[in-house]
Each structure stands twice: as structure tokens, then as C-alpha cells.
C-alpha positions as CSV (number, residue, x, y, z in Angstrom):
1,M,-11.9,-16.2,-14.8
2,S,-9.1,-18.6,-14.0
3,L,-6.8,-17.6,-11.1
4,E,-5.7,-21.2,-10.5
5,N,-2.1,-21.4,-9.1
6,K,-1.7,-17.6,-9.2
7,I,0.5,-16.4,-6.4
8,V,-1.2,-13.6,-4.6
9,I,-0.2,-11.2,-1.7
10,V,-3.1,-9.5,0.1
11,T,-2.1,-6.9,2.7
12,G,-4.4,-6.1,5.7
13,A,-5.8,-9.6,5.2
14,A,-6.6,-10.6,8.8
15,R,-10.2,-9.4,8.7
16,G,-12.8,-7.4,6.8
17,I,-12.4,-6.7,3.1
18,G,-8.8,-8.0,3.0
19,Y,-9.9,-11.3,4.4
20,A,-12.8,-11.5,2.0
21,I,-10.4,-10.9,-0.9
22,A,-8.0,-13.5,0.3
23,E,-10.8,-16.0,0.7
24,R,-12.1,-15.3,-2.8
25,F,-8.7,-15.9,-4.3
26,V,-8.2,-19.1,-2.3
27,R,-11.6,-20.4,-3.6
28,E,-10.4,-19.6,-7.1
29,K,-7.5,-22.0,-6.4
30,A,-4.9,-19.3,-6.1
31,K,-2.1,-19.5,-3.5
32,V,-2.4,-16.6,-1.1
33,V,0.0,-14.9,1.2
34,L,-1.9,-12.9,3.9
35,A,0.0,-9.9,5.4
36,D,-1.1,-8.0,8.5
37,I,0.2,-6.6,11.8
38,D,-2.4,-8.5,13.9
39,D,-0.5,-11.8,14.2
40,E,-3.3,-13.6,16.2
41,E,-6.0,-12.8,13.7
42,G,-3.7,-13.2,10.7
43,N,-2.7,-16.7,11.7
44,K,-6.3,-17.7,12.4
45,A,-7.3,-16.4,9.0
46,A,-4.6,-18.4,7.3
47,S,-5.5,-21.5,9.2
48,R,-9.1,-21.2,8.0
49,L,-8.2,-20.6,4.4
50,K,-5.6,-23.5,4.4
51,K,-8.6,-25.9,4.5
52,I,-9.6,-24.6,1.1
53,N,-6.2,-24.1,-0.6
54,S,-2.7,-22.8,0.0
55,A,-2.6,-19.9,2.5
56,N,0.3,-18.5,4.6
57,Y,0.4,-15.6,7.0
58,I,3.4,-13.2,7.2
59,H,3.7,-10.3,9.6
60,C,4.1,-7.0,7.8
61,D,3.8,-3.3,8.7
62,V,3.4,-1.9,5.2
63,S,4.7,1.5,6.3
64,Q,8.1,0.0,7.1
65,K,10.4,-0.7,4.1
66,L,12.2,-3.6,5.8
67,D,8.9,-5.3,6.6
68,V,7.8,-5.0,3.0
69,H,11.2,-6.3,1.8
70,N,10.8,-9.3,4.2
71,L,7.2,-9.9,3.0
72,V,8.2,-10.1,-0.6
73,A,11.3,-12.2,0.2
74,S,9.1,-14.6,2.2
75,A,6.5,-14.9,-0.5
76,L,9.2,-15.7,-3.1
77,D,10.7,-18.3,-0.7
78,L,7.3,-19.9,-0.5
79,H,6.3,-19.8,-4.2
80,D,9.2,-18.5,-6.3
81,R,7.1,-15.8,-7.9
82,I,4.3,-13.2,-7.3
83,D,1.5,-12.8,-9.8
84,V,-0.9,-10.5,-8.0
85,L,-0.6,-7.9,-5.2
86,V,-3.6,-6.5,-3.5
87,N,-2.8,-3.3,-1.5
88,N,-5.6,-3.4,1.1
89,A,-4.0,-2.5,4.4
90,G,-5.4,0.7,5.8
91,M,-6.5,2.6,8.9
92,I,-8.4,5.7,10.0
93,A,-7.8,8.5,12.5
94,T,-10.8,10.6,13.4
95,G,-10.5,14.3,13.9
96,D,-11.7,17.6,12.5
97,F,-9.2,19.6,10.4
98,L,-8.6,22.2,13.0
99,D,-8.0,19.7,15.8
100,L,-6.2,16.8,14.0
101,E,-2.7,16.1,15.4
102,E,0.3,15.8,13.0
103,K,1.2,12.3,14.3
104,D,-2.3,11.0,13.4
105,F,-2.1,12.5,9.9
106,D,1.4,11.0,9.4
107,R,0.3,7.6,10.7
108,V,-2.6,7.2,8.3
109,L,-0.7,8.5,5.3
110,S,2.2,6.1,6.1
111,V,-0.1,3.1,6.0
112,N,-2.7,3.9,3.5
113,L,-0.6,5.7,0.9
114,K,3.1,5.1,1.6
115,G,2.4,1.4,2.3
116,A,0.8,1.0,-1.1
117,F,3.8,2.7,-2.7
118,L,6.3,0.5,-0.8
119,C,4.5,-2.7,-1.5
120,G,3.7,-1.8,-5.1
121,Q,7.3,-0.8,-5.9
122,A,8.8,-3.9,-4.3
123,V,6.4,-6.3,-6.1
124,A,6.6,-4.4,-9.4
125,R,10.4,-4.7,-9.5
126,H,10.0,-8.4,-9.2
127,M,7.3,-8.5,-11.8
128,V,9.4,-6.5,-14.3
129,E,12.3,-8.9,-13.9
130,R,10.0,-11.8,-14.6
131,V,8.7,-10.1,-17.8
132,K,12.3,-9.5,-19.0
133,E,12.8,-13.2,-18.5
134,G,9.9,-14.0,-20.7
135,E,7.3,-14.7,-18.0
136,A,3.7,-13.4,-17.9
137,P,3.1,-9.9,-16.5
138,G,1.3,-9.6,-13.2
139,S,-1.4,-7.4,-11.8
140,I,-1.6,-4.9,-8.9
141,I,-4.8,-3.8,-7.2
142,N,-5.1,-0.9,-4.8
143,I,-8.1,-0.8,-2.5
144,S,-9.3,2.8,-2.5
145,S,-12.7,4.3,-1.4
146,V,-15.5,6.5,-2.5
147,N,-13.9,8.9,0.0
148,A,-11.1,9.4,-2.6
149,V,-13.8,11.5,-4.3
150,F,-16.0,12.6,-1.4
151,A,-14.6,14.5,1.6
152,I,-15.6,13.8,5.2
153,A,-14.7,16.6,7.5
154,N,-13.6,14.5,10.5
155,Q,-11.7,11.9,8.3
156,V,-9.0,14.2,7.1
157,P,-6.0,11.9,6.6
158,Y,-8.2,9.0,5.4
159,T,-9.8,11.0,2.6
160,V,-6.5,12.5,1.6
161,S,-4.7,9.1,1.6
162,K,-7.4,7.6,-0.7
163,G,-7.3,10.5,-3.1
164,G,-3.6,10.1,-3.3
165,L,-4.0,6.3,-3.8
166,N,-6.1,6.9,-6.9
167,Q,-3.4,9.1,-8.3
168,L,-0.8,6.5,-7.3
169,T,-2.8,3.9,-9.2
170,K,-2.7,6.0,-12.4
171,V,1.0,6.7,-12.1
172,M,1.9,3.0,-11.4
173,A,-0.3,2.0,-14.4
174,L,1.4,4.3,-16.8
175,S,4.9,3.4,-15.5
176,L,4.3,-0.3,-15.7
177,A,2.2,-0.5,-18.9
178,P,5.3,-1.0,-21.1
179,Y,5.9,-4.3,-19.3
180,G,2.2,-5.4,-19.6
181,I,1.7,-5.1,-15.8
182,R,-1.8,-3.8,-15.0
183,V,-2.6,-1.6,-12.0
184,N,-6.1,-0.8,-11.0
185,G,-8.2,0.2,-8.0
186,V,-11.4,-0.7,-6.2
187,G,-13.4,2.0,-4.5
188,P,-15.8,0.5,-1.9
189,G,-18.8,2.4,-0.6
190,S,-20.4,1.4,2.7
191,I,-19.4,-2.2,3.3
192,M,-20.4,-4.3,6.3
193,T,-17.0,-4.6,8.0
194,Q,-16.5,-4.6,11.8
195,I,-16.1,-0.8,11.8
196,L,-19.4,-0.3,10.0
197,E,-21.2,-2.9,12.1
198,A,-20.7,-0.7,15.1
199,V,-22.1,2.4,13.2
200,N,-25.0,0.4,11.8
201,N,-26.2,-0.5,15.3
202,D,-27.2,3.2,15.7
203,P,-30.6,3.5,13.9
204,K,-29.9,7.2,12.9
205,A,-26.5,6.3,11.5
206,A,-27.9,3.3,9.6
207,Q,-30.6,5.6,8.2
208,R,-28.0,8.1,7.1
209,I,-26.0,5.4,5.3
210,L,-29.0,4.0,3.5
211,S,-30.2,7.5,2.5
212,R,-27.1,8.0,0.4
213,T,-27.1,4.5,-1.1
214,P,-29.5,4.2,-4.1
215,L,-29.5,0.4,-4.0
216,G,-30.8,0.6,-0.5
217,R,-28.5,-1.7,1.3
218,I,-25.0,-2.0,2.7
219,G,-22.5,-3.9,0.6
220,E,-20.7,-7.1,1.7
221,P,-16.9,-7.6,1.7
222,S,-17.4,-10.5,-0.7
223,E,-18.7,-8.0,-3.3
224,I,-15.5,-6.1,-3.2
225,A,-13.6,-9.3,-3.4
226,S,-15.4,-10.2,-6.6
227,V,-14.2,-6.9,-8.3
228,A,-10.7,-7.6,-7.1
229,A,-10.8,-11.1,-8.6
230,F,-12.0,-9.8,-11.9
231,L,-9.3,-7.2,-12.1
232,A,-6.6,-9.8,-11.3
233,S,-7.9,-12.1,-14.0
234,E,-7.4,-12.2,-17.8
235,D,-11.0,-11.1,-18.2
236,A,-9.6,-7.6,-17.3
237,S,-6.6,-7.9,-19.7
238,Y,-7.3,-4.5,-21.3
239,V,-8.1,-2.6,-18.1
240,T,-5.4,-0.6,-16.4
241,G,-5.2,2.7,-14.6
242,Q,-8.9,2.5,-13.5
243,T,-10.6,2.6,-10.2
244,I,-13.9,0.7,-10.1
245,Y,-16.4,1.9,-7.5
246,A,-18.6,-0.7,-5.9
247,D,-20.7,1.7,-3.9
248,G,-24.4,0.8,-4.5
249,G,-24.8,3.9,-6.7
250,R,-23.5,6.4,-4.1
251,L,-21.2,8.4,-6.3
252,P,-23.8,9.3,-8.9
253,L,-26.2,10.5,-6.3
254,N,-26.6,14.3,-5.9
255,Y,-28.3,14.3,-2.6
256,T,-29.4,17.3,-0.5
257,V,-28.2,18.6,2.8
258,P,-30.4,19.9,5.7
259,V,-31.3,23.6,5.2
260,K,-31.3,25.9,8.2
261,K,-34.4,27.9,9.0
262,N,-34.3,31.4,7.5
263,Q,-31.2,30.6,5.5
264,N,-30.4,33.1,2.8
265,T,-30.6,31.8,-0.7
266,N,-27.6,33.7,-2.0
267,A,-24.6,35.6,-0.7
268,S,-26.3,39.0,-1.1
269,G,-28.9,38.1,1.5
270,Q,-31.8,38.0,-1.0
271,R,-34.4,35.2,-0.3
């Protein structure tokens, strides 16, 4: 699974899954451009990874077209080409459907979905030009979620954005297939990021997470990075338009919900 000397952009790479993906690619001897809006953490991440192989940090708000243009231009200034894009940047905004504010819905969609569109389009245009010049096609990987399939009542824009990202993955894959450019997704389940660490400290919340995970444990960011590395490699040369779920078996699980006392068994009121 050789990724040596591949030029890779990873968005949202300052921490969590994005950082783990950047680290995996660096360890595979790829040259990685880390993009994020947290300049302090992004620069720290790049400094750590530089001890292993080439790594540079570039500020980028993926929801802003000019930032995306500058990211791609900077990556090309550094390395002359882009072989792999990992659209990982994402955010959440908690709120029930009836209470969620429009600005929060817009903000999440602009990063999680529009950001992947802007970055994917900008990098794909470069990749297409390279293919026309006889160069090898590249690969684009979108980091989705099991919540693209499941729904969480108080995570309205997040689940909507990830569902849209799955469709964007398919559309991109079909559009770019004539050029040999592959587009795939990775759908993490419960992964031990900083956000989940806080939840996991609550015994009841931890029990709830494990109760819906057949493998009986929370996943590690490095396990998502392994899937991304596979999809970027020639080992996945005939895989495109797919989203691979690394979720400990959560998606196949048809688990029950608490039943209220004296709850009717059907709509007619019969028990």
C-alpha cells in the first residue's frame, strides 16, 4: 500500500480524526498539507509531523471559496501537484428540530457539506488537468459518519450534512470516473476524539455508546486513518463511489428502545 511521495491535503487536520489521518499518511512517507482554522493547534500538529516526513500547515476555512483557492494554490506552490484530498473538516451544533436556529443550521452545512464541495471541486479541477497531461489520476476521500444513515434528534444539521456528503461522494465519483479519479467516503462510528472523551466520562453515556456497538469498544482515530490510507492507495484502485463504515458493527444492529409502561401495541389501542 505505497503512498510514498504522494501529495496529500487533509482538512480539519489540527486534531482528532483529521490529525490521525495526516499522521498515517506522513508515516506512509506521503507529503502532507494540513488545513484548519485553529492556527495554534495546526502549527503544533505540523511541527510534530515534520519529525517524521514532510508536513506543512495552511490556514483554511473550507466554507470560504477564497480560503479554499489559497489552500490549493499554496499546496501547489509547495509540491507542484495534489494526489489525494481528504475532506475531514466538520463541526456540530446541538439543538432539537423545533428549537434550532437558522444560523446554526447554515453554519454546519457550510462547513460539513459546502466545504467538501468547494475543496473537492477545486482539487478535482487540478487533478483533471493533470490527467489530460498524461499524469496519474488522484483520489478524494470524504469523511462522513454513521449519522449519514442514522438520525439524532438534537443533531439536526450534522446528520443532514453527512447524509448530503454521502450523496456528494456518489455524484463526484460518477462525474470524475471518466478521468480515473476515485471518490470515496469513510463513515466513522463512535471514535475516541476529544468530543467523545467528554461524553465517555459519563458512565451512563459510556454505557449507551457501548450498548449500540457490537464489538464492545470505542474506536480509535487511527482506525479511521487506516481506512483512508487504503482508499487513497492503489490497493483500492477499483473502488469508487463507496462509503466504508468503520463503526464496530453499529449499522447492522437492530437494537430496541425503552418501552413505556402501559404502552399500546398498535395504533388501535389493542394490547
